[in-house]
C-alpha positions as CSV (number, residue, x, y, z in Angstrom):
1,M,-99.8,-173.9,11.5
2,R,-99.9,-172.6,15.1
3,A,-102.6,-173.3,17.8
4,L,-103.9,-170.2,19.4
5,S,-105.0,-169.1,22.8
6,C,-107.6,-166.3,22.4
7,P,-108.9,-163.7,25.0
8,T,-112.6,-163.5,25.8
9,Q,-114.8,-160.4,26.4
10,S,-117.3,-160.5,29.2
11,Y,-120.1,-158.1,28.4
12,D,-123.6,-157.9,30.1
13,W,-125.3,-159.3,27.0
14,G,-123.2,-162.3,26.8
15,S,-124.3,-165.9,27.5
16,T,-123.4,-167.9,30.6
17,H,-123.1,-171.2,28.8
18,A,-122.8,-170.9,24.9
19,I,-119.2,-170.1,24.6
20,P,-118.0,-172.3,27.5
21,G,-120.0,-175.1,25.8
22,F,-118.5,-174.4,22.4
23,Q,-115.0,-174.5,23.9
24,R,-115.7,-177.7,25.8
25,Q,-115.4,-176.0,29.2
26,D,-117.5,-175.9,32.4
27,A,-119.5,-172.8,32.7
28,D,-118.9,-170.8,36.0
29,G,-121.9,-168.5,35.7
30,S,-120.1,-165.5,34.2
31,R,-121.3,-164.0,31.0
32,V,-118.9,-164.6,28.2
33,A,-119.8,-162.6,25.1
34,E,-117.0,-162.9,22.6
35,V,-113.9,-164.7,21.7
36,W,-111.3,-162.5,19.9
37,I,-109.2,-164.3,17.3
38,G,-106.7,-161.8,15.7
39,T,-104.2,-159.1,16.5
40,H,-106.4,-156.1,17.7
41,P,-104.6,-154.4,20.5
42,L,-107.6,-154.6,22.8
43,G,-107.6,-158.4,22.5
44,T,-104.6,-160.1,20.9
45,A,-104.5,-163.9,20.5
46,R,-101.4,-165.7,21.6
47,V,-99.5,-168.5,19.7
48,V,-99.2,-171.7,21.8
49,Q,-95.7,-173.3,21.3
50,P,-95.2,-177.0,21.6
51,S,-93.5,-176.4,24.9
52,G,-96.7,-174.7,26.2
53,D,-95.1,-171.3,26.2
54,E,-97.1,-168.5,24.5
55,Q,-96.3,-165.4,22.5
56,P,-98.5,-162.7,21.0
57,L,-99.7,-163.4,17.6
58,T,-98.3,-160.1,16.5
59,E,-94.8,-161.3,17.0
60,V,-95.5,-164.1,14.4
61,A,-97.9,-162.6,12.0
62,G,-97.5,-158.8,12.4
63,E,-100.7,-156.7,12.5
64,L,-103.6,-158.5,10.7
65,D,-106.1,-156.5,8.7
66,F,-109.0,-158.8,9.6
67,M,-110.1,-160.7,12.6
68,L,-112.6,-163.4,13.6
69,K,-114.8,-163.7,16.7
70,V,-117.2,-166.1,18.3
71,L,-120.1,-164.2,19.6
72,A,-122.8,-165.4,22.0
73,A,-125.8,-163.2,22.8
74,E,-128.3,-164.1,25.5
75,R,-129.9,-160.7,25.4
76,P,-129.9,-157.8,22.8
77,L,-126.8,-155.9,22.0
78,S,-126.9,-152.1,21.5
79,I,-128.4,-150.7,18.5
80,Q,-125.4,-149.5,16.6
81,V,-123.6,-148.6,13.4
82,H,-120.0,-148.9,12.2
83,P,-118.1,-146.0,10.5
84,D,-116.7,-146.1,7.1
85,A,-112.9,-145.6,6.5
86,A,-113.0,-141.8,6.3
87,R,-115.2,-141.2,9.3
88,A,-113.1,-143.8,11.3
89,A,-109.8,-142.1,10.5
90,A,-111.2,-138.6,11.3
91,G,-112.9,-139.7,14.5
92,F,-109.8,-141.6,15.8
93,A,-107.6,-138.6,15.0
94,A,-109.9,-136.2,16.7
95,E,-110.1,-138.3,19.9
96,E,-106.4,-138.8,20.0
97,D,-105.9,-135.0,19.7
98,A,-108.4,-134.5,22.5
99,G,-106.4,-136.9,24.7
100,I,-109.4,-139.2,25.4
101,P,-107.9,-142.4,26.8
102,L,-108.6,-145.6,24.8
103,D,-110.3,-147.2,27.8
104,S,-112.5,-144.2,28.6
105,P,-116.2,-144.8,28.6
106,A,-116.6,-141.7,26.4
107,R,-114.3,-143.0,23.7
108,V,-116.0,-143.9,20.5
109,F,-113.2,-144.5,18.0
110,K,-110.7,-147.2,19.3
111,D,-108.7,-147.3,16.1
112,P,-108.6,-145.5,12.7
113,H,-110.3,-148.4,10.7
114,P,-113.8,-149.1,9.3
115,K,-115.7,-152.0,10.6
116,P,-117.7,-153.9,7.9
117,E,-118.5,-157.3,9.3
118,M,-120.3,-160.6,8.4
119,V,-122.1,-163.0,10.8
120,Y,-122.2,-166.8,10.2
121,A,-124.8,-168.5,12.3
122,L,-123.7,-171.4,14.5
123,S,-127.3,-171.6,16.1
124,T,-130.5,-169.9,15.2
125,F,-129.4,-166.3,15.2
126,D,-131.7,-163.3,15.4
127,T,-130.7,-159.8,14.5
128,L,-132.1,-156.4,13.4
129,V,-130.5,-155.1,10.2
130,G,-131.2,-151.9,8.3
131,L,-134.4,-149.8,8.1
132,R,-137.9,-151.0,7.2
133,R,-139.5,-149.3,4.2
134,T,-141.6,-146.3,4.9
135,S,-144.8,-148.1,4.0
136,E,-144.0,-150.9,6.3
137,I,-143.1,-148.6,9.2
138,M,-146.6,-146.8,8.8
139,R,-148.3,-150.2,9.0
140,V,-146.4,-151.0,12.2
141,L,-147.2,-147.6,13.8
142,Q,-150.8,-147.4,12.6
143,A,-151.6,-150.8,14.4
144,L,-150.4,-149.4,17.8
145,E,-153.0,-146.7,18.2
146,H,-150.8,-144.6,20.5
147,P,-150.1,-140.9,20.6
148,L,-146.3,-141.4,20.1
149,A,-147.0,-143.7,17.1
150,D,-149.4,-141.0,15.7
151,Q,-146.6,-138.5,16.1
152,L,-144.1,-140.5,14.3
153,M,-146.5,-141.2,11.5
154,S,-147.3,-137.5,11.0
155,S,-143.6,-136.9,10.7
156,L,-143.2,-139.7,8.1
157,T,-146.2,-138.3,6.2
158,V,-144.3,-135.0,5.7
159,H,-140.9,-136.5,5.3
160,S,-140.9,-140.0,3.9
161,G,-138.2,-142.4,2.7
162,F,-134.7,-142.8,4.1
163,N,-134.2,-139.3,5.1
164,G,-137.5,-139.1,6.9
165,I,-136.7,-142.3,8.9
166,I,-133.4,-140.8,9.8
167,R,-135.2,-137.7,11.1
168,L,-137.3,-140.0,13.3
169,I,-134.3,-141.6,14.8
170,E,-132.5,-138.3,15.3
171,G,-135.6,-136.9,17.1
172,L,-136.0,-140.0,19.2
173,L,-132.3,-139.8,20.3
174,A,-132.4,-136.1,20.9
175,E,-135.5,-136.2,23.0
176,P,-136.2,-139.8,24.2
177,P,-139.7,-140.6,25.2
178,A,-140.2,-141.1,29.0
179,P,-139.8,-144.7,30.2
180,D,-143.6,-144.8,31.0
181,T,-144.4,-143.8,27.4
182,V,-142.1,-146.6,26.1
183,G,-144.0,-148.9,28.4
184,E,-147.3,-147.9,27.0
185,V,-146.1,-148.6,23.4
186,V,-145.0,-152.0,24.5
187,T,-148.4,-152.7,26.0
188,A,-149.9,-151.7,22.6
189,C,-147.5,-154.1,21.0
190,D,-148.6,-156.8,23.3
191,K,-152.3,-156.1,22.4
192,A,-151.5,-156.2,18.6
193,L,-149.7,-159.5,19.2
194,D,-152.8,-160.9,20.9
195,A,-155.0,-159.7,18.1
196,G,-152.7,-161.4,15.5
197,R,-151.7,-158.0,13.9
198,D,-147.9,-158.3,14.1
199,V,-146.1,-156.8,11.0
200,R,-143.1,-158.8,10.1
201,R,-142.3,-159.5,13.8
202,A,-141.9,-155.8,14.8
203,F,-144.3,-156.1,17.8
204,E,-142.7,-159.5,18.9
205,T,-139.3,-157.9,18.7
206,A,-140.2,-154.8,20.8
207,V,-141.8,-156.9,23.5
208,E,-138.7,-159.2,23.7
209,I,-136.3,-156.2,23.9
210,A,-138.4,-154.5,26.6
211,E,-138.0,-157.5,28.9
212,H,-134.3,-156.7,28.9
213,C,-134.3,-152.9,28.5
214,P,-137.6,-151.6,29.9
215,G,-138.2,-147.9,29.1
216,D,-135.3,-147.7,26.7
217,V,-135.7,-145.5,23.5
218,G,-134.1,-148.5,21.7
219,V,-137.4,-150.3,22.0
220,I,-139.1,-147.7,19.9
221,I,-136.2,-147.6,17.4
222,S,-136.4,-151.4,17.0
223,L,-139.9,-150.9,15.4
224,L,-138.2,-149.1,12.5
225,L,-135.7,-152.0,11.8
226,N,-135.9,-155.2,9.9
227,R,-135.8,-158.4,11.9
228,L,-133.7,-161.1,10.2
229,T,-133.3,-164.8,11.5
230,L,-130.4,-166.8,10.3
231,Q,-130.4,-170.6,10.5
232,P,-127.1,-172.4,11.3
233,G,-125.0,-172.3,8.1
234,E,-126.4,-169.0,6.9
235,A,-124.6,-165.6,6.7
236,A,-125.4,-161.9,6.6
237,Y,-123.1,-159.0,5.7
238,L,-123.4,-155.7,7.8
239,A,-121.6,-153.1,5.8
240,T,-120.4,-149.8,7.4
241,G,-123.3,-147.3,7.8
242,I,-126.0,-150.0,8.3
243,I,-127.8,-149.8,11.6
244,H,-128.2,-153.0,13.3
245,A,-128.6,-154.9,16.6
246,H,-128.0,-158.6,17.4
247,L,-130.7,-160.1,19.5
248,K,-129.7,-163.6,20.4
249,G,-127.8,-166.7,19.4
250,L,-124.3,-168.0,18.7
251,C,-122.4,-167.0,15.6
252,L,-119.0,-166.4,14.0
253,E,-118.1,-162.7,13.0
254,V,-115.5,-162.0,10.5
255,M,-114.5,-158.3,10.0
256,V,-111.9,-155.7,9.5
257,S,-109.7,-155.6,12.6
258,S,-111.6,-152.7,14.3
259,D,-113.7,-152.0,17.5
260,N,-115.4,-148.9,16.3
261,V,-119.0,-148.7,17.4
262,L,-121.5,-145.9,17.5
263,R,-124.6,-146.7,19.6
264,A,-128.2,-145.6,19.6
265,G,-129.8,-147.4,22.5
266,L,-130.2,-150.7,24.4
267,T,-126.9,-150.0,26.3
268,T,-125.3,-148.5,29.3
269,K,-122.4,-147.4,27.2
270,H,-121.7,-144.0,25.7
271,I,-124.2,-143.0,23.0
272,D,-123.0,-140.6,20.3
273,A,-126.4,-139.8,18.7
274,Q,-125.1,-137.2,16.3
275,G,-122.1,-139.3,15.1
276,L,-124.5,-142.3,14.6
277,V,-126.9,-140.3,12.5
278,Q,-124.0,-139.0,10.4
279,C,-122.8,-142.5,9.7
280,L,-126.2,-144.0,8.7
281,E,-126.5,-145.3,5.1
282,E,-129.4,-146.9,3.4
283,G,-129.8,-150.7,3.8
284,T,-132.3,-153.4,4.4
285,S,-132.1,-157.0,5.6
286,R,-133.3,-158.2,2.2
287,A,-129.8,-157.2,0.9
288,A,-127.9,-158.5,4.0
289,R,-128.0,-162.3,3.3
290,V,-124.8,-163.6,1.7
291,E,-125.2,-166.6,-0.5
292,P,-122.2,-169.0,-0.5
293,R,-120.2,-170.3,-3.4
294,V,-119.5,-174.1,-3.2
295,F,-115.7,-175.0,-3.4
296,N,-114.7,-178.6,-3.7
297,Y,-118.2,-179.8,-3.0
298,S,-117.5,-179.8,0.8
299,T,-116.9,-176.1,1.4
300,D,-119.2,-173.0,1.4
301,V,-117.3,-169.8,0.7
302,F,-118.9,-166.5,1.9
303,A,-117.1,-163.4,0.4
304,P,-119.2,-160.3,0.6
305,C,-116.3,-157.8,0.1
306,D,-112.7,-157.4,-0.8
307,D,-111.7,-157.2,2.9
308,F,-112.4,-160.7,4.0
309,A,-114.1,-164.0,3.4
310,L,-115.1,-167.0,5.4
311,S,-115.0,-170.6,4.2
312,V,-116.8,-173.4,6.1
313,T,-115.7,-176.9,5.3
314,Q,-117.2,-180.3,6.3
315,S,-114.9,-183.4,6.5
316,S,-115.6,-187.1,7.1
317,P,-114.2,-190.5,6.4
318,A,-115.7,-190.2,2.9
319,D,-112.8,-188.1,2.0
320,P,-109.8,-190.3,3.3
321,A,-107.2,-188.0,1.6
322,G,-108.7,-184.9,3.2
323,V,-110.6,-182.0,1.8
324,V,-108.5,-179.1,0.3
325,L,-109.3,-175.7,1.9
326,P,-109.5,-172.5,-0.3
327,A,-106.8,-169.9,0.1
328,S,-103.1,-170.2,1.0
329,G,-102.1,-166.9,2.6
330,T,-102.7,-165.7,6.1
331,R,-105.7,-167.6,7.7
332,L,-107.5,-167.8,11.1
333,L,-109.3,-171.0,11.7
334,V,-111.7,-172.4,14.3
335,C,-113.2,-175.9,14.6
336,T,-116.8,-175.4,14.8
337,G,-117.7,-179.1,15.3
338,G,-116.3,-182.6,15.8
339,E,-112.6,-183.2,15.6
340,V,-110.5,-182.4,12.6
341,A,-106.9,-182.7,11.5
342,L,-105.1,-179.9,9.5
343,V,-102.3,-180.9,7.2
344,N,-100.0,-178.4,5.5
345,R,-97.7,-178.5,2.5
346,R,-94.9,-180.1,4.8
347,D,-97.4,-182.8,5.9
348,E,-97.3,-181.4,9.4
349,V,-100.4,-182.1,11.3
350,L,-102.5,-180.0,13.8
351,R,-105.5,-181.6,15.4
352,L,-108.4,-179.5,16.6
353,H,-111.5,-180.1,18.5
354,R,-114.7,-178.0,18.6
355,G,-113.8,-174.5,19.8
356,D,-109.9,-174.9,19.1
357,V,-108.4,-172.1,17.1
358,A,-105.4,-172.0,14.8
359,F,-103.4,-169.6,12.6
360,A,-101.7,-170.5,9.3
361,D,-99.7,-168.4,6.8
362,E,-98.1,-168.5,3.4
363,S,-95.4,-171.0,4.5
364,D,-98.1,-173.6,5.2
365,G,-99.3,-173.5,1.7
366,E,-102.6,-175.3,0.8
367,L,-104.2,-176.9,3.8
368,R,-106.1,-180.2,3.9
369,V,-108.5,-181.1,6.5
370,G,-109.4,-184.7,7.7
371,G,-111.4,-186.3,10.4
372,T,-115.2,-186.0,11.2
373,G,-116.1,-182.3,11.8
374,E,-116.4,-178.8,10.5
375,I,-113.8,-176.0,10.3
376,A,-114.3,-172.3,9.6
377,Q,-111.5,-170.3,8.0
378,A,-111.2,-166.5,7.7
379,F,-109.0,-165.1,4.9
380,V,-108.7,-162.4,2.3
381,P,-110.1,-163.3,-1.1
382,G,-107.8,-164.0,-4.0
383,T,-105.1,-166.0,-2.2
384,D,-105.5,-169.5,-3.7
385,E,-102.0,-170.7,-4.5
386,R,-103.2,-172.4,-7.7
387,G,-104.1,-169.1,-9.2
388,Q,-107.9,-169.7,-8.8
389,L,-108.8,-166.3,-7.5
390,F,-112.1,-166.0,-5.8
391,D,-114.1,-163.5,-7.9
392,L,-117.1,-163.6,-5.5
393,L,-118.3,-160.1,-5.3
């Protein structure tokens, strides 16, 4: 087991207090958006030796196929989609051949990997996931009584269903409405809210987003998306090809080790409208929630795919011998509350407080956790050393 020191990312949507508070540090007023826990070349964790010296995690673990993040949003992230394996590989190769630097603002594909991901809420966490059904979108637009809404309804009347909604998004990105027009739609959303006519929080969402991104086409696109609210301890899976936008809150994200993002609004970063539309696949928030499987009574295991899983374990003095964690291979761990002690097969002990991060590998074997707190563990399903494979799909 090794303690880790992890890099942070400071994006304009980040929180000034959530991650510093999570890590038991004083806030300095800067926006901290993410903590990266893994070996991605754009943000590699470092192993902290007992002497205090540090070395890149890659020198100890090699390149990991998955990564873990702590994410804190104080304002909406960009509306985005992540590519599947084939599109990621092709896009990365094309940009490499074109000589676009990895740190270029115009760079879309930072690596050749897909980026499915799962969010696990540490606070109440709001996000937009997937497209509303055609009938629901028509209800949203009809209530606005605005020429742009009428135009979008006419298009959906001729071209309904998933393909029709994609045509709307493609058209909005190709010819974004004027900022004044977006403002008029927001005013209509305000009036609908006052009249008690909100449709599954569509108007509330548009008004909230417009406060941060006035005049942005993403405000209009948000009306087409499902709003999903996760309470602490709940999780949602965002497969490749699913359009989404996190709105606010603190969460863990576990994902394939990738930073490939195609954006469609609510951002000052590069927008690849054509690439995003090509990546879109059908999906709704109703299919996004991940139900956990209980392991050893004290642990919830969320495993939405073959690529990664997340276990969350509660420990207390009620378990004086410690609670056994699932999995025994490569693991990334973060203490999400209280103070815990990890014990490996050699009876070595690593103590973690809220916000502390660790790495374990096959040599550590089965881990036990004691103390009073909570620990989250990212791993690949099917690595329980007692042969109890996690068939959770």
